[in-house]
Structures are given as structure tokens and as C-alpha cells.
C-alpha positions, 0 to 999 in steps of 0.5 A: 828311500828305504823301499827304493828297491821294491819299486819298478823302474818307472816308479823309481823315476817318479819317486826321484823326480827324474826321467830316462833322458835325465835331468834338465839344468833347472832341476839340477840347480834346484836339487843342488840347492836342496842337497843336505848331505856333505861330500865324502872327505877324500883327503885327510892331511896329516896334522904335522904341527898337531903331532909335533905339539903333542909329543912335547906337551903330554904330562911327563914332558911337562914335568921335564920342561918344569925340571929344566926350568928349575935347573936354570932358575937355580943356576941363575941364583947359585951358579957353579953347581952344574945345574945349567948343564943339567938343564940343557941335558933335560932339554936334550932328552925332551927333544930327542924323545919328542922327535923320535916319537913324531918320526915313528908315527909320521912314517906310519901315517904318511898315507893320510888320504885314505879315501882318495882313490875309493871314489872316482873323480869323474862319472858319466851321466845322462842329462837332457838326453845327452851323455856327459862327464861330471865330477862326483861332487856334482852328482845330485839325487835323480841323476841317471848314471851309466856304469860299466866294467871297471867303474867304481860306483860313486853314489848309491844307485837304483838300477833301471837297466842291467846287462850281465852286471856283476859287482864286488861289495868287498870294500864295503862289506868285507866279503869277496863274493862277486854278486849278480845285479839286475833291474827288476823289483826286489823282495829284499829287506835292505839295500845291502841285500837288494839285487837292483841296488849298487852301493857307493864305493863298490866295484863293477866287475863285469857287464854294464848298466844304467841307474838312478842316483838316490843317495850321494855323499854322506847320505850314501852307505859309504858316506854313513860309514865314513861319518861314523868313523870320523865321529868317533874319538880315539880314546887313550890307550891303557899304556898312555893312561898308565904313563900319565898316572905314573908321571903324576905319582912321581910328581907327587912324591918329588913335590912332597919330599921337596916340601918336607925337606924345605920345612925341615930346613926351616926348622933347622934354622937354614935360610929361606933362599937356601931351603928353596934351592935345596928343595928344587934340587931334590925335586929335579933329582927325583924325577926319572928323566930317563924313563920317558925315552926308555919307554919310547925306545922300548916300544919302538924296538918292540914295533921293529920286532913285531914287523919281523912277525908281520905286524906294522905298528902305527901307534907305539902305545898300541903295542902294549894295549894288545897285552891286556886284550881280553876279547878279539873280534875277528872277521872271517874271510881271509883272517880265519879262512884263507880267502881262497875258494876251493873244491872241498867235496865232489859227490857223484850220483853214480861213482863211475868214470863216465859220471865223473867225466860229466861232472868235470865237464859241467864244472869246466864249461859252465862258467862266465870267466874272462881271459885277461891277456894282461896277466895271462890268465882267467879272472872273475868269480872266485867260485868259478875259478875254484871249479876251473882249477879243479877241472884243470887238475882232473884233465891233467891227471887223466890226459883228457882233452875236450875241444869245443866251440862256445855257441851261447850262454844262458846267464846267471840271474838272481831269479834263475840262480843257475847258468848253462852254456851251449857248446859244439864238439869240434871233432864230432860237431855235436851239441852239448850243454853244461849247467850249474846252479843252486840245487833247489833250481837245478834238481827240478830240471833233471830226471831223478827218482824220488829216492835219488832226490832224497839222497841228494837232499841229505848230501846237501844238508851235510855239506852245508853243515860243513860250511860248504857252498853247494853247487849242483852240476848237470849236463845234456849230452849229444845223444840227448840233444840229437834225439830231441833235435835241439838246435842252438836257436832253441829256447832256454826252456827246452835246453834246460829241460830233462837234464842229467844230474851228475854231481854236487860240488862242495866249495869252501874257503878253508880255515887257515891251518894255524888258526885252531892252534892260535885260538887254543892259545888265546883260550889258554891266555884267557882271551875270548875270540868272537867271529863277526861276519857278513855271511849267513848264520849256518856258514858262520857257525860251521867255520867257527866250529872248524876254527875251534872258536866254538866246540863242535858239540856246542849250541852257540848263540847266533846273533844277526844284525837284525836280531841285535836291533831287536834287543835292548842294551841289557839284553844284548850285554847278557847275550855277549856274556854267553861263552859261545857266541857268533855274529852273522849278517852284520852291518857297520853299525852292528859291529860298532855296537858290539865293540861299544857294549864289550867296552862298557862291560870292562873288556879290552877289545881288539877288532880286526877288519879289512873293509870300509864297513869295519872302519868305525869299529876299528876306530872305536876299539881299544886296538884296531887291527887292519888287514895289509894284503886285502884291506882297504885304505880306509881300514888301514888308515883307521887302525892302530896296526896292520897285519902284513900277512892277514893271518889270525895267528899273527894277532896272537904273536902280537898279543904275546909281544904286547904282554912282554912289553908291559912286563919289560916296562915294569922291569926297567921301572923297578930298575930306575926307581931302585936308584931313587932311594939311594939318591934321596937318602944322602939329602936326608942325612945331609939335613938331619945329621948335618954332614957334608952332602954325600951325593951332588945333584949332577952326580944323580944325573950321571946315574939317571941319564948316564949309567942307568939309561942303556941297562934299562933299555936292555931290560926293555928288550927282553924276549917273551917268556914261554909262559907269557901266554898261559896267564890271564890278561891283566885287569884293566884296573891293574896298575903299571906302577903297583904297590908291589913294584913300588915296595920292591924298588923304593923300599927293598932294593933301594934300601940296600943300595942306600946302605951301600952308598952311605957305607962307601961314603963314610968308609972313605971319610973314616980312612981320611980321619974325618971327624963328626961335625967337621966341615969339608969344602966342595973342592976338598980331595977327601970330600970328592973321594967320599962322594965318588965312593957313594956314587960308585956304590950306587952304580955297581949296585945297579949292575947287580940290580940289572940281573935282579930285575930281569924277573920279579919272581924267577931266579936271575940265575935261571934266565940264560944270558943268551936270551938277551945279549943286550944285558951284557952290553948294558953292563959293559956300558955301565962299566965304561961310563963308570971309568969315564966318570971317575978316571978321566979328567973331563968326567972328573970336572963335570961330575966333581969326582976323584979316584979312591984307593983299592981298599974302598973298592974292595969294600964296595964290591961286597954290596952287589952280591948282597943285593942279589942274595937278598933279592933271590931270597925274596923271590924264593919266598914269593914262589913258595907262596904262589905254589902254596896258594 
């Protein structure tokens, strides 16, 4: 049916096996059997069970399930060590994290029936000469469909009759223009451009018409977009991939060390069963059980922070994905521009009051707007609304009043490309005509000299180059009509002959004020901005220049959907590498091709969209961003996040937040992993030196799931730094847990904390006259005090580490506390938890602790300043190295 729009109405009936009186029952049955398209799915229920299962079966959750099982296993064979309580604690962490993640995603996606209201449920058709109502699913190719104002088109339809028919294709193309439709043969090159075709999912704005269905369900353009969308599998976000990688790294480290200690135990002559239980304890101790809930809470709080900046996050992990975005593919209307057509320039042929008055007369009276009593104002074509608004302002400023009766309208069609309206002045009872239209059709109908025509053409070229839609304005005043004796019944050819040209109106959808600055910020941040629109190349280029997406003096590569089809994959990728590129006249499959090619080139792509046509590209992109104010349900459901204000600048804010979250995750990972080394060294000393175990497994859990949890979360709440958007995006291959992070956490900070812990342990033992080789019972007061000292040393070192981890490079003393008051709350939590663990009876019984004397406290308090001092020296060396480089 690629040429359906080139046929006459009779040929259309013949091609589709139909007739003006519609199909008969036999034909309907036969065509129903022959239907090979699928109905467009209109209800996608949320897979609640699947979502719940996913929250509890990802890689890190499996690690925690395994850790809990090992705890119960050890407790069964060696009760009384606190492993059962530890097992239940790990299970609680799993369930809290899973429940929280599920609720967050469920709330964001509970409106899962994205297409339910996009197509009507019942439609009117002519069958066997009778008008009848049927369900959309019963439509077949060849059905004769009746449509009128307010109807949503249920299938792809070729018009055979049209009376003042206007449609909006915004849901399909994303462009807000009101388009005229008629039944005449078209010379267009595609159904998207044909004036005699109505596409499924679009809206009839005014008029009425009759057409023949030529595509239904998945065979329609609407269905094709839907099938493209549902056929695309959403890939894991960079953060999801990194969490899996970190989880595996931790698992390998824990399993490796458990194996090493198992072998060491055997070599030292310990029993097989003792070594198995001991290895299991080490593995459980080295798994950072608090990491997953901290990541989830950090992302959740980040989503709340982004909501305040007008971004609704649907997938938590998508927040961080924004932080590594390298390309933003954005549409034009409403995102780059205001989606508010207005009069930008009114050029008068003669700059005098009389001509100006006539210009506004033409603008205000040549329109087909309808007054909506329900809302108390006129509504219709945005272009006509802009002209009416400008006219109202002029009449208000000048105090001018014109009262006239509308006698007739010579309407706009795709062939005429103009409209004129005949009026009678109520006071003088004189006739006048107001006309507007495309300059190329209005100018030949006006009395103009050759110099005037040349001058007008120059102005038209200049306005078009500034992304303006140029409308020519003309009138026939009472003196002209009276001289020729024209009557209201005179044919349109006479009324529109020898008109008086008065002005050119330049209309534009202005670029949002904050967009150029936002684009500049993107450029500083190493992010390319590509504009993809359905507009004409000239308009797209002009808007891109005004938005500073391309320099005004640049000669950009402009690709249309048609030109993309003619390029090979390598030629297309070569064009994408151009520093200045614009996409115009794009269709859904072209947008999808752009996103796919950029991803194959290693780019992390953020795609914005509002229409049904954007859904496939939104789903394919690394981060799909839908418009909240003007976006369709389909776009919003497909996207990962929604802009509540539709502003491009909001995307930049979201990217800043995403970069901040990645940096914050690294901060609290450093904080978490720094305590792993002092948790491991006591076991190493226990096996190699034969001393009593300096730190029990339940005490390790007191750190990982107790004192460390809230401070780590506080690090996750650090606000974006000013310089965040002056750095290049991190490389796709850059790891969350890099070698530098591992070295700083495990080797540098961890070693200092390990020295603090073991020093505290031996200090208390020496004060109690302990001799090397002397065994201590697990309930011996001296042993309990020594292990408590080791635990306290690690906790207070982590208090200092909390401040050290606020930045990997900047001095801890250069970052004001007022920037993140949660740091103080985290510190107070650690102090409170420490008091409960050491000085309350329940804490002593659960964590097997006992208070020690003041001398030990004074000794331990030396280590936090030492940790800060060493890390400040390291940071200074790093800054000097970076400055030198």
C-alpha cells in the first residue's frame, strides 16, 4: 500500500476491494480470515511477581542468601557463637532492600496500560450501506470509516471525502502543527507527508471525512512503532553492570581468602571441621552486607532530590547512567523550544499607520478558530492563535475596535495554501476581505511592482533563515470592493484577485531562554547534543544555531530520514563523527538507527522524546527521557525517567546529579571496604601467630550492619560539587571499583585501621599482664576487654575515615560541613552505637563486649588523627601530581 495516496478515490475502492456503500458480511468474513496483522496491545499489566523475584535474585542478593545460609549452617554445628543472629540479620537486610526497591519501581510504573486510551474502543463504519458501530478489533482492510472532530483515528485510512478536515499528528510525530487533509490524489513521497492519509493514533481536530481502511493493528504506522518498541530488549544500565562486577570481585576475594585460611589451618594441624567453619566465618565477614541497601537508599534519595528538580525517576539505576552520558539526542518542539508559537517579526511593505492597521486586520480576521465555551477561549491551530494574540495586543494598545459580521470563508487546502474570509463592517455596511497564506501563492494575487517583489523575496529569505514560518498578509478594503461591485456571492477567484499586499508575519517557536547556557554546560562537560526533529532541514538548522547546538558560522552535516536510508552503516557512523550534525524529517526507525549506531560507537546515549514515534528509540537508548507535560502515555511508560517541566536544562541538572551519585557511591565503597582490612587482619594473626582471636564475627557484623551503615549513607547524600560539570564523562569501561579505589581502601586506609585495631588489642592485653602463648577463655574479662578495644579502634578510625572519604582528592578540611549535615548525623550515630555496644547490658551480651579503662581510650584516640593526617598527605601528593601533569 506504499502508493495508496497516489490513487483516485475510485482506484482506492478497487485496490482495497471495497465500495462506497461498504463491505458485505461475506467480504468481511473473508478479510478477517486473511488478516495477518496483530491487534495493538492496549494493556500491559505490571509483572508484579517478576519484579519481586528480580529484587531477590540478582547477583549480590544471591551472595547475601548464601552468606545467611552459611551462618545458619555454622550455628547448627557450632551454636553459641552468634551466627544465628547474624543469619537473621542478613535475611532482614535482603528483605528490606528488596521490598524498598520493588515499591520504588512499582510506584513509578503502576500506569502500565500505556496505549489503552491512544485508540478508540468503538468506531463508525459503513457496511452494506448502513452506518454501524463496531469495535476497533473488528476493523478490516476495506472498511469505509466515518470520522469527525474529536475522533481518534483507529487505523491507517485513505480519505475519499473530506470537509474542512484538520488533524494533529503530535502523538505519532511529536510535532504540534495542525495539518489540513483532503481526498485528492497526492504527489507526496510517503504516507507521513500525504495530505489524503490519516494515520492510526492521530486526532481529528476539526471537520469531518470518510475514508477507506488500508492498514490495521500491527500493520498500521502506529502498530509498527509499537512492535518496534516491544521488540527491543532493555539492556542493563552501566551501574547494574558495575554492581554485578563489584559483587563478583568481592565474592572472589572472600572465597579466595577463605580458601587460603582453610589451607593454612590444615598446615598448622587444626581439625578439618574447625577449618571449614573458620573459612565460612571469614567469607561471611568479608561480604559487605550493608553495601546493597546503601546503594539502593542512595539512589532512592537521589531520585527524591531529582524530583525537586522536576525529574521523575522510574528506574533507580538510570540515575547513575546519566552521569556517564556522552551524547544527548533531543527533539526540538517543547524541549529546545517553548512549544509556544508567537509573532517574532512583522515586516510592513510601507511602514505607516494605515498599512500596520491593515496588517493586523488580516492577522485577526483571516482565521478558522472556534470559540470553546467550555474553557471560555478560542482554540485551534497554534499559528492562528499566535496571530490572534498579537492582534489583540495591538487593538488593546491602540484602542482600535472593529465590529464586523463574518459572511463567508474561502478555506485553506493543501492546493490553495491560503485562506481568506469575507466580512461586512457593522457600522458602514461595507465589504472587506482578509487573507493570509504562503508567500508564493499570496504574492501573485497582489498588485506589486517588480522592485517590491524582489524586496519581499529578500525579507522572506532572511526570515526563513532565522527559523521563522513566514506568512503573507493581504486585504481587499471596502473602496476596492465597491469599485468593482463585488457581492458576497461573487466567486473566490474575483475576491482574491488584485489584493493589496500589506505585510509578512514571521512566526517562531522561541528557543527556551535557559537552553543555550545548558548546551554550553554540556559542551564543557564533554557531552554532545544532537537535535533530532521532524521539521524541515532549514528550520532545524536555524533552531540549532539559536540554541547554540551548532555555532552560527558552522556548516553542519544535515541528515534527513531519506538520506540516512541511502547511507551504508559505516558511512552513517562516519557522518555521526562530524562535530556539527543535525537530523531533520526523521521517522521512528531513523531515530532508532541513530541511537543504535551511537551505541555501537561506544557512546552512552540519552534520548528525549514525547510522541509515540519516540518510543523505540527511548527504549533502545541507555537512558530514555520522556516529556511529562506534553508526552504521550507510550513515551512516558517506555522511558526511564520523565521531565516534569519538559525543559532541556532539567536534563543537564539530572546529568549533574547522576555524576554526583557515581562519585558518592565510590565514596561510601571506599568507606565500607576500608574496614574490611582491619576485620581480616585479626583472623590472619589468629592463624599465623596463634593468639586468641582479636575480633569475633558478630563484632564484624556490628561494624558492617551497625556503625558503618548510616555514615556510608551520609556519604551517599553529598551534593554535586561545582566542578562536577567541568569534567569529561567517565569512560564506559571505567570501573566503579577501580584499582585506585581498592588500593586506597584495602591497603592505605585499611592498613592504618588494622594497626589501630591490633594495637588496641595488644595494649589491653599487656595492661592485663597477658603472656605470649597464654590461652584465654571466650568469657575471660581480659579477653572481652581486648576484643572490645580492637572493635572500638576500628569504629573510631572509621569516624575519621568518614571525613577522609568525602573526597578522593580535596582536603577534608576544605569541604564545609554545611554542604552535607548528614555527615554530622552519621557521626552521632556511630558514637551512639558505640556507647550501646560497649556500655549497655544488651549490647555487651549480643556483641560480647566489656568496657576498658581510660588509659586504653587515650591510647586509641591517637589513631583517628593519624589516619586523617596520612590521608591528607596522600591527597596533597595527588593534587600536586595532577597539577604537574
